[in-house]
Structures are given as C-alpha cells and as structure tokens.
C-alpha positions, 0 to 999 in steps of 0.5 A, spaced: 149 461 438 149 462 431 155 461 427 155 465 421 160 463 415 162 469 412 167 470 406 169 476 403 166 475 396 159 475 399 159 482 401 162 485 394 159 492 393 162 498 389 160 501 396 165 498 402 160 502 407 154 498 404 158 492 404 159 493 412 152 494 413 149 488 409 155 484 413 153 487 420 145 486 419 147 479 418 150 479 425 147 477 432 148 484 436 152 480 442 156 476 437 162 480 437 166 476 433 161 476 427 161 484 427 169 484 427 169 480 421 165 485 418 170 491 420 176 486 417 172 486 411 172 494 411 179 495 413 181 490 408 177 493 402 180 500 403 187 498 403 
C-alpha cells in the first residue's frame, strides 16, 4: 500500500471543490485514510 504525504498547502486553490478533487486524484480508491484526509481538507477550508 502506498503512503501519501499530503499537506493542505499541496492543494490550495481558490475553489475548495477543485482542491478536493485534485487531492483524491492522488489517492488509491481503496485507501480510506487518504480520502478521509481530502475530505478533512475540504471541511477545514469551509470553516
């Protein structure tokens, strides 16, 4: 299984949804941790 090192700074965009999709495009579809990290970045952006 691959390990992904994501920082919120890697996916900074004016559009939070675009950042989310860019983030999940780097995830393995079976890697729930990676996808959860992307969701958390989206949630934090909206806060």
